[in-house]
C-alpha positions in Angstrom: -35.6 -37.5 -110.3 -33.6 -34.1 -109.9 -35.2 -33.8 -106.6 -34.4 -37.2 -105.4 -30.7 -36.5 -106.2 -30.8 -33.1 -104.5 -32.3 -35.0 -101.4 -29.7 -37.6 -101.7 -26.8 -34.9 -102.0 -28.2 -33.0 -98.8 -28.5 -36.1 -96.9 -24.9 -37.1 -97.6 -23.5 -33.6 -96.7 -25.5 -33.7 -93.6 -24.0 -37.1 -92.5 -20.4 -36.0 -93.4 -21.0 -32.6 -91.3 -22.2 -34.8 -88.5 -19.2 -36.9 -88.6 -16.8 -34.0 -88.9 -18.4 -32.2 -86.0 -18.4 -35.2 -83.8 -14.5 -35.8 -84.5 -13.9 -32.2 -83.7 -16.2 -32.1 -80.4 -14.7 -35.5 -79.4 -11.3 -33.7 -79.2 -12.1 -33.5 -75.5 -14.2 -36.6 -74.8 -11.6 -38.0 -72.5 -11.5 -34.8 -70.6 -15.2 -34.7 -70.4 -15.2 -38.1 -68.9 -12.6 -37.5 -66.5 -14.1 -34.2 -65.2 -17.2 -36.1 -64.5 -15.0 -38.5 -62.3 -13.6 -35.5 -60.8 -16.9 -33.9 -59.8 -18.3 -37.4 -58.6 -15.2 -37.6 -56.3 -15.4 -34.4 -55.0 -18.9 -34.6 -54.3 -18.4 -37.4 -51.8 -16.5 -34.9 -49.4 -17.9 -32.5 -46.9 -18.6 -29.2 -49.2 -16.4 -27.2 -46.8 -13.3 -29.8 -47.0 -10.2 -29.1 -48.6 -10.8 -31.9 -51.3 -14.3 -30.6 -52.4 -12.9 -27.1 -52.9 -9.7 -27.9 -54.8 -10.2 -26.1 -58.2 -11.2 -28.8 -60.8 -9.0 -26.9 -63.5 -6.0 -27.6 -61.4 -6.7 -31.4 -61.0 -7.6 -31.5 -64.8 -4.2 -29.8 -65.6 -2.1 -32.4 -63.7 -4.1 -35.2 -65.0 -3.8 -34.0 -68.5 0.0 -33.5 -68.2 0.8 -36.7 -66.5 -1.2 -38.9 -69.1 -0.4 -37.0 -72.2 -4.1 -35.7 -72.7 -5.4 -38.9 -71.5 -3.6 -40.9 -74.1 -1.2 -42.6 -72.2 1.4 -42.7 -75.2 4.1 -44.3 -74.3 3.2 -44.8 -70.5 1.4 -48.5 -70.4 2.6 -48.8 -66.9 0.6 -45.6 -65.4 -2.4 -46.6 -67.5 -2.5 -50.3 -66.1 -2.0 -48.8 -62.7 -5.1 -46.4 -63.0 -2.4 -43.8 -62.2 -3.5 -40.4 -63.6 -1.3 -38.4 -61.9 2.1 -39.5 -61.8 2.2 -40.7 -58.2 4.9 -42.9 -56.9 4.4 -45.7 -54.3 5.4 -44.8 -50.8 5.9 -47.5 -48.0 3.7 -50.7 -48.6 1.5 -49.3 -51.3 0.9 -51.3 -54.2 2.9 -50.4 -57.3 4.2 -51.5 -60.6 7.8 -50.7 -61.8 8.1 -48.3 -64.8 9.5 -49.3 -68.1 11.7 -46.5 -68.2 15.4 -47.9 -68.7 16.9 -45.0 -67.0 14.8 -44.8 -63.8 12.7 -47.6 -62.5 9.9 -45.7 -60.6 7.6 -47.3 -58.3 4.1 -46.4 -60.1 1.5 -46.4 -57.7 -1.5 -48.7 -58.4 -5.1 -47.6 -58.0 -8.1 -49.7 -58.1 -9.9 -47.2 -60.4 -9.5 -43.9 -62.0 -11.7 -42.4 -58.8 -9.3 -43.8 -56.5 -6.5 -42.2 -58.2 -8.3 -38.8 -58.0 -8.7 -39.4 -54.3 -4.8 -40.4 -54.0 -4.1 -37.2 -55.7 -6.3 -35.1 -53.4 -4.9 -36.8 -50.3 -1.1 -36.2 -51.6 -1.8 -32.3 -52.1 -3.8 -32.1 -48.7 -1.2 -33.9 -46.4 2.0 -33.8 -48.5 5.1 -31.9 -46.8 6.1 -30.6 -50.3 2.9 -28.9 -51.0 2.6 -26.8 -48.0 3.2 -23.5 -50.1 0.6 -24.6 -52.7 -2.1 -25.1 -49.9 -1.1 -21.7 -48.6 -1.7 -20.3 -52.2 -5.0 -22.2 -52.4 -6.0 -20.7 -49.0 -5.3 -17.2 -50.0 -7.4 -17.5 -53.2 -4.8 -17.1 -55.7 -5.7 -17.7 -59.1 -5.2 -21.2 -60.3 -2.4 -20.6 -62.6 -0.1 -19.5 -59.4 -0.7 -23.0 -57.9 1.7 -24.3 -60.2 4.6 -22.4 -59.0 4.3 -24.3 -55.9 4.7 -27.7 -57.8 8.5 -27.7 -58.8 9.1 -30.7 -56.3 6.1 -32.7 -57.8 8.3 -33.9 -60.9 11.8 -34.2 -61.9 11.3 -32.1 -64.9 13.2 -28.6 -64.5 10.6 -26.7 -66.3 7.8 -28.6 -65.0 5.7 -25.4 -63.6 6.1 -23.7 -66.8 5.1 -27.0 -68.6 1.9 -27.1 -66.4 1.2 -23.5 -66.8 1.0 -24.3 -70.8 -1.1 -27.4 -70.3 -3.5 -25.2 -68.2 -3.6 -22.3 -70.8 -3.7 -24.1 -74.0 -5.6 -27.4 -73.0 -7.7 -27.1 -70.0 -8.9 -23.8 -70.3 -9.6 -24.3 -74.1 -11.8 -27.3 -72.9 -13.4 -25.6 -69.7 -14.0 -22.3 -71.6 -14.6 -23.1 -75.1 -14.6 -19.8 -77.4 -15.8 -19.3 -80.8 -13.6 -17.8 -83.8 -14.0 -14.2 -82.4 -12.7 -15.1 -79.1 -16.1 -15.0 -77.2 -16.7 -17.6 -74.8 -19.4 -20.0 -76.0 -20.7 -21.1 -72.8 -20.9 -18.3 -69.9 -18.3 -18.6 -67.2 -19.2 -19.4 -63.7 -19.4 -16.5 -61.5 -19.1 -16.4 -57.8 -22.5 -15.9 -55.9 -21.2 -12.6 -54.2 -20.5 -11.3 -57.8 -23.9 -12.2 -59.0 -25.3 -10.6 -56.0 -23.6 -7.6 -56.4 -24.5 -7.0 -59.8 -28.4 -7.2 -58.6 -27.8 -3.9 -56.8 
């Protein structure tokens, strides 16, 4: 009888542990799903293209910031519009008027999250306000420096600092998880050139 009670106790503890672990790991479930979409979209471009080479950490940061960690709290309009980047409609593009009583923005409508990613890539590639950003990318600057060139992307005065904070506290934590000692749980990707130099 005691053995059965012990087995039941361990079984229940195991289930509780799994539930707690799943809840903790699912903290980034929406991030993982969106990262898959980014990778899928980028794979549709020529590998040497700007769109394929744009750092996924950068794309994730903008989407994470603009959607409030993919929760769209208080932002029903962008959610209905599949607009993960706060892109406003230009010219004849489909839009939904925002519900903000202080500013009625034309929130661009996309057919899917993937189309929203394509729209963002196109905006960054061709938008006249992003020439300095494209130059920073071409120079090979660190991703965190890209945000310095996005002051015209939003009306928020401290937007670049806000993006850096999201990048450091949310995206890097998701992309490079660490244990309690600060060690990476998963190895970081190293450029092929670096790997080859280590073989010498």
